[in-house]
VMD Tcl script that builds the backbone (N, CA, C; Angstrom):
set m [mol new atoms 207]
animate dup $m
set s [atomselect $m all]
$s set {name element resname resid chain x y z} {
  {N N MET 1 A 0.847 -1.171 0.000}
  {CA C MET 1 A 0.000 0.000 0.000}
  {C C MET 1 A 0.900 1.244 0.000}
  {N N THR 2 A 0.604 2.189 -0.867}
  {CA C THR 2 A 1.407 3.398 -0.992}
  {C C THR 2 A 1.140 4.339 0.180}
  {N N PRO 3 A 2.194 4.800 0.866}
  {CA C PRO 3 A 2.003 5.757 1.966}
  {C C PRO 3 A 1.382 7.056 1.460}
  {N N PRO 4 A 0.561 7.721 2.271}
  {CA C PRO 4 A -0.106 8.945 1.836}
  {C C PRO 4 A 0.837 10.024 1.297}
  {N N ARG 5 A 2.006 10.179 1.883}
  {CA C ARG 5 A 2.931 11.221 1.433}
  {C C ARG 5 A 3.454 10.960 0.023}
  {N N GLU 6 A 3.383 9.724 -0.437}
  {CA C GLU 6 A 3.869 9.381 -1.772}
  {C C GLU 6 A 2.774 9.408 -2.845}
  {N N LEU 7 A 1.530 9.610 -2.430}
  {CA C LEU 7 A 0.428 9.688 -3.382}
  {C C LEU 7 A 0.404 11.075 -4.018}
  {N N PRO 8 A -0.159 11.195 -5.215}
  {CA C PRO 8 A -0.202 12.499 -5.879}
  {C C PRO 8 A -1.134 13.471 -5.156}
  {N N PRO 9 A -0.870 14.774 -5.271}
  {CA C PRO 9 A -1.782 15.765 -4.687}
  {C C PRO 9 A -3.198 15.550 -5.233}
  {N N GLY 10 A -4.167 15.749 -4.375}
  {CA C GLY 10 A -5.557 15.561 -4.776}
  {C C GLY 10 A -6.060 14.148 -4.598}
  {N N ALA 11 A -5.188 13.232 -4.169}
  {CA C ALA 11 A -5.600 11.840 -3.979}
  {C C ALA 11 A -6.610 11.746 -2.833}
  {N N ILE 12 A -7.482 10.779 -2.949}
  {CA C ILE 12 A -8.473 10.501 -1.912}
  {C C ILE 12 A -8.035 9.227 -1.197}
  {N N LEU 13 A -7.973 9.299 0.127}
  {CA C LEU 13 A -7.534 8.156 0.928}
  {C C LEU 13 A -8.729 7.375 1.447}
  {N N THR 14 A -8.508 6.107 1.663}
  {CA C THR 14 A -9.537 5.247 2.250}
  {C C THR 14 A -9.277 5.083 3.738}
  {N N VAL 15 A -10.278 4.635 4.437}
  {CA C VAL 15 A -10.130 4.340 5.865}
  {C C VAL 15 A -9.034 3.290 6.059}
  {N N ALA 16 A -9.010 2.278 5.204}
  {CA C ALA 16 A -8.001 1.217 5.320}
  {C C ALA 16 A -6.588 1.775 5.145}
  {N N GLN 17 A -6.406 2.696 4.202}
  {CA C GLN 17 A -5.080 3.291 4.002}
  {C C GLN 17 A -4.640 4.076 5.229}
  {N N ILE 18 A -5.545 4.857 5.785}
  {CA C ILE 18 A -5.201 5.657 6.963}
  {C C ILE 18 A -4.912 4.750 8.152}
  {N N ALA 19 A -5.734 3.724 8.343}
  {CA C ALA 19 A -5.519 2.791 9.455}
  {C C ALA 19 A -4.160 2.110 9.332}
  {N N ALA 20 A -3.823 1.654 8.142}
  {CA C ALA 20 A -2.533 0.992 7.937}
  {C C ALA 20 A -1.383 1.957 8.190}
  {N N TYR 21 A -1.507 3.176 7.713}
  {CA C TYR 21 A -0.446 4.173 7.880}
  {C C TYR 21 A -0.244 4.523 9.350}
  {N N LEU 22 A -1.346 4.655 10.094}
  {CA C LEU 22 A -1.257 5.008 11.510}
  {C C LEU 22 A -0.994 3.804 12.408}
  {N N GLY 23 A -1.161 2.600 11.865}
  {CA C GLY 23 A -0.950 1.394 12.656}
  {C C GLY 23 A -2.060 1.147 13.661}
  {N N VAL 24 A -3.284 1.508 13.267}
  {CA C VAL 24 A -4.451 1.293 14.123}
  {C C VAL 24 A -5.496 0.516 13.332}
  {N N SER 25 A -6.567 0.139 13.999}
  {CA C SER 25 A -7.630 -0.607 13.318}
  {C C SER 25 A -8.514 0.345 12.510}
  {N N ASP 26 A -9.231 -0.218 11.547}
  {CA C ASP 26 A -10.206 0.564 10.787}
  {C C ASP 26 A -11.219 1.198 11.737}
  {N N GLN 27 A -11.634 0.454 12.754}
  {CA C GLN 27 A -12.641 0.969 13.691}
  {C C GLN 27 A -12.130 2.201 14.430}
  {N N THR 28 A -10.859 2.223 14.779}
  {CA C THR 28 A -10.288 3.401 15.439}
  {C C THR 28 A -10.376 4.612 14.523}
  {N N VAL 29 A -10.087 4.420 13.249}
  {CA C VAL 29 A -10.191 5.520 12.285}
  {C C VAL 29 A -11.649 5.959 12.173}
  {N N TYR 30 A -12.580 5.011 12.056}
  {CA C TYR 30 A -13.998 5.366 11.990}
  {C C TYR 30 A -14.421 6.169 13.228}
  {N N ASP 31 A -13.963 5.751 14.396}
  {CA C ASP 31 A -14.300 6.468 15.628}
  {C C ASP 31 A -13.803 7.905 15.575}
  {N N ARG 32 A -12.579 8.102 15.100}
  {CA C ARG 32 A -11.995 9.453 15.005}
  {C C ARG 32 A -12.712 10.286 13.945}
  {N N LEU 33 A -13.150 9.647 12.868}
  {CA C LEU 33 A -13.899 10.351 11.825}
  {C C LEU 33 A -15.254 10.814 12.355}
  {N N GLU 34 A -15.923 9.947 13.087}
  {CA C GLU 34 A -17.263 10.252 13.608}
  {C C GLU 34 A -17.264 11.471 14.518}
  {N N VAL 35 A -16.206 11.672 15.288}
  {CA C VAL 35 A -16.150 12.818 16.202}
  {C C VAL 35 A -15.482 14.032 15.565}
  {N N GLY 36 A -15.070 13.895 14.308}
  {CA C GLY 36 A -14.492 15.019 13.596}
  {C C GLY 36 A -13.024 15.269 13.849}
  {N N GLU 37 A -12.348 14.329 14.478}
  {CA C GLU 37 A -10.921 14.515 14.766}
  {C C GLU 37 A -10.084 14.477 13.490}
  {N N ILE 38 A -10.407 13.563 12.605}
  {CA C ILE 38 A -9.717 13.485 11.311}
  {C C ILE 38 A -10.608 14.194 10.292}
  {N N PRO 39 A -10.052 15.180 9.570}
  {CA C PRO 39 A -10.871 15.926 8.609}
  {C C PRO 39 A -11.259 15.064 7.413}
  {N N ALA 40 A -12.567 14.961 7.164}
  {CA C ALA 40 A -13.062 14.121 6.072}
  {C C ALA 40 A -14.487 14.501 5.743}
  {N N LYS 41 A -14.971 13.977 4.643}
  {CA C LYS 41 A -16.363 14.157 4.226}
  {C C LYS 41 A -16.994 12.790 4.109}
  {N N ARG 42 A -18.250 12.727 4.472}
  {CA C ARG 42 A -18.986 11.480 4.327}
  {C C ARG 42 A -19.810 11.555 3.044}
  {N N VAL 43 A -19.683 10.529 2.222}
  {CA C VAL 43 A -20.441 10.429 0.982}
  {C C VAL 43 A -21.242 9.135 1.080}
  {N N GLY 44 A -22.531 9.296 1.342}
  {CA C GLY 44 A -23.348 8.107 1.587}
  {C C GLY 44 A -22.872 7.441 2.865}
  {N N ARG 45 A -22.483 6.194 2.760}
  {CA C ARG 45 A -21.985 5.449 3.929}
  {C C ARG 45 A -20.470 5.384 3.968}
  {N N GLN 46 A -19.815 6.014 3.018}
  {CA C GLN 46 A -18.353 5.953 2.939}
  {C C GLN 46 A -17.732 7.290 3.298}
  {N N TRP 47 A -16.500 7.214 3.774}
  {CA C TRP 47 A -15.743 8.413 4.106}
  {C C TRP 47 A -14.748 8.712 2.999}
  {N N ARG 48 A -14.556 9.998 2.713}
  {CA C ARG 48 A -13.570 10.464 1.750}
  {C C ARG 48 A -12.607 11.381 2.480}
  {N N ILE 49 A -11.334 11.050 2.426}
  {CA C ILE 49 A -10.317 11.814 3.137}
  {C C ILE 49 A -9.303 12.332 2.119}
  {N N ARG 50 A -9.250 13.648 1.958}
  {CA C ARG 50 A -8.293 14.222 1.017}
  {C C ARG 50 A -6.881 14.132 1.584}
  {N N ARG 51 A -5.953 13.728 0.746}
  {CA C ARG 51 A -4.559 13.546 1.132}
  {C C ARG 51 A -4.009 14.775 1.846}
  {N N GLU 52 A -4.219 15.961 1.271}
  {CA C GLU 52 A -3.660 17.188 1.829}
  {C C GLU 52 A -4.214 17.490 3.219}
  {N N LYS 53 A -5.521 17.292 3.390}
  {CA C LYS 53 A -6.144 17.548 4.698}
  {C C LYS 53 A -5.632 16.557 5.745}
  {N N PHE 54 A -5.491 15.298 5.335}
  {CA C PHE 54 A -4.983 14.286 6.262}
  {C C PHE 54 A -3.552 14.605 6.678}
  {N N LEU 55 A -2.701 14.939 5.720}
  {CA C LEU 55 A -1.304 15.243 6.043}
  {C C LEU 55 A -1.191 16.494 6.910}
  {N N ALA 56 A -2.021 17.497 6.648}
  {CA C ALA 56 A -2.013 18.702 7.483}
  {C C ALA 56 A -2.434 18.356 8.910}
  {N N TRP 57 A -3.464 17.515 9.039}
  {CA C TRP 57 A -3.913 17.084 10.363}
  {C C TRP 57 A -2.811 16.296 11.059}
  {N N LEU 58 A -2.163 15.447 10.315}
  {CA C LEU 58 A -1.103 14.614 10.869}
  {C C LEU 58 A 0.068 15.465 11.360}
  {N N ASP 59 A 0.344 16.559 10.667}
  {CA C ASP 59 A 1.464 17.427 11.025}
  {C C ASP 59 A 1.165 18.362 12.191}
  {N N THR 60 A -0.097 18.470 12.601}
  {CA C THR 60 A -0.436 19.316 13.741}
  {C C THR 60 A -0.147 18.558 15.021}
  {N N ASP 61 A 0.221 19.297 16.025}
  {CA C ASP 61 A 0.508 18.688 17.328}
  {C C ASP 61 A -0.697 18.890 18.232}
  {N N SER 62 A -1.686 18.018 18.090}
  {CA C SER 62 A -2.917 18.159 18.855}
  {C C SER 62 A -2.740 17.768 20.307}
  {N N ASN 63 A -1.604 17.193 20.665}
  {CA C ASN 63 A -1.369 16.802 22.067}
  {C C ASN 63 A -0.694 17.881 22.879}
  {N N SER 64 A -0.311 18.982 22.229}
  {CA C SER 64 A 0.360 20.046 22.985}
  {C C SER 64 A -0.674 20.859 23.743}
  {N N PRO 65 A -0.322 21.288 24.952}
  {CA C PRO 65 A -1.286 22.090 25.735}
  {C C PRO 65 A -1.477 23.454 25.107}
  {N N THR 66 A -2.683 23.957 25.212}
  {CA C THR 66 A -2.949 25.293 24.701}
  {C C THR 66 A -2.662 26.307 25.782}
  {N N SER 67 A -2.131 27.421 25.389}
  {CA C SER 67 A -1.805 28.445 26.388}
  {C C SER 67 A -3.000 29.365 26.559}
  {N N SER 68 A -3.263 29.728 27.769}
  {CA C SER 68 A -4.345 30.666 28.038}
  {C C SER 68 A -3.735 31.983 28.474}
  {N N ALA 69 A -4.146 33.042 27.824}
  {CA C ALA 69 A -3.546 34.361 28.089}
  {C C ALA 69 A -4.186 35.068 29.218}
}
mol reanalyze $m
mol bondsrecalc $m
mol representation Tube
mol addrep $m
């Protein structure tokens, strides 16, 4: 399976591709999609994840504490 970073711009990723890349189960990806953690669109019963949005999400450090001013 081709890693997301090696796919052409504009590619659409599947849940299986993201799960394999992250080393988690498909269900874990579905759970994250349902709560909006991973940016995606639902088309019917399937999820569509744009390569660029996924990589941008992956590059963000969502575990860092936010500073309050």
